[in-house]
C-alpha positions as CSV (number, residue, x, y, z in Angstrom):
1,M,23.8,19.4,59.5
2,A,26.8,20.5,61.2
3,S,30.3,19.9,59.9
4,R,33.2,19.3,61.4
5,A,35.4,22.3,62.3
6,D,38.6,20.5,60.2
7,K,36.4,19.8,57.6
8,N,35.1,23.4,57.1
9,R,38.5,24.4,55.4
10,F,36.5,22.4,52.0
11,I,33.0,24.4,52.0
12,D,33.0,27.1,49.1
13,C,36.2,25.5,47.5
14,P,35.4,24.0,44.3
15,V,36.5,20.4,43.4
16,R,36.1,17.7,40.7
17,F,36.0,14.3,41.2
18,Q,35.4,12.0,38.5
19,A,33.8,8.2,39.6
20,N,35.9,5.2,39.3
21,R,33.4,3.0,40.7
22,L,29.7,2.9,41.9
23,K,27.8,0.1,43.9
24,N,24.5,0.4,44.9
25,F,23.2,-1.7,47.3
26,F,20.8,-2.6,50.4
27,P,22.3,-2.6,53.6
28,S,20.3,-5.0,55.2
29,E,16.9,-6.7,54.4
30,W,14.9,-3.8,56.4
31,H,16.2,-1.4,53.9
32,R,15.7,-3.3,50.7
33,E,11.5,-3.8,51.8
34,H,11.6,-0.3,52.3
35,Q,13.7,0.2,49.1
36,I,16.2,2.7,51.1
37,V,19.5,2.2,48.5
38,Y,22.7,3.3,49.7
39,V,25.5,4.4,47.4
40,K,29.5,3.2,47.3
41,A,31.8,6.0,45.6
42,D,35.1,5.7,45.1
43,L,36.3,8.8,43.3
44,L,39.2,10.2,42.3
45,K,40.4,14.3,42.5
46,V,40.4,15.6,39.3
47,A,43.1,18.5,38.6
48,G,42.7,21.2,35.9
49,R,39.3,20.4,33.2
50,M,38.3,17.1,32.5
51,P,35.1,16.1,30.5
52,G,32.4,13.5,32.1
53,G,34.2,15.1,36.4
54,V,31.4,16.3,38.8
55,A,31.7,19.8,40.8
56,V,31.5,19.1,43.8
């Protein structure tokens, strides 16, 4: 998958996030029938060390 040129500067740059809100949902009945779950994540950038953070 190609990335946008303006976003390439973030590749291989360690950043930590903490989940603020996670939501699993089916955007349509077709997705529900085929068990294709979407996830919406509201993340907060974490500066420094923080337990429970996710390295991306």
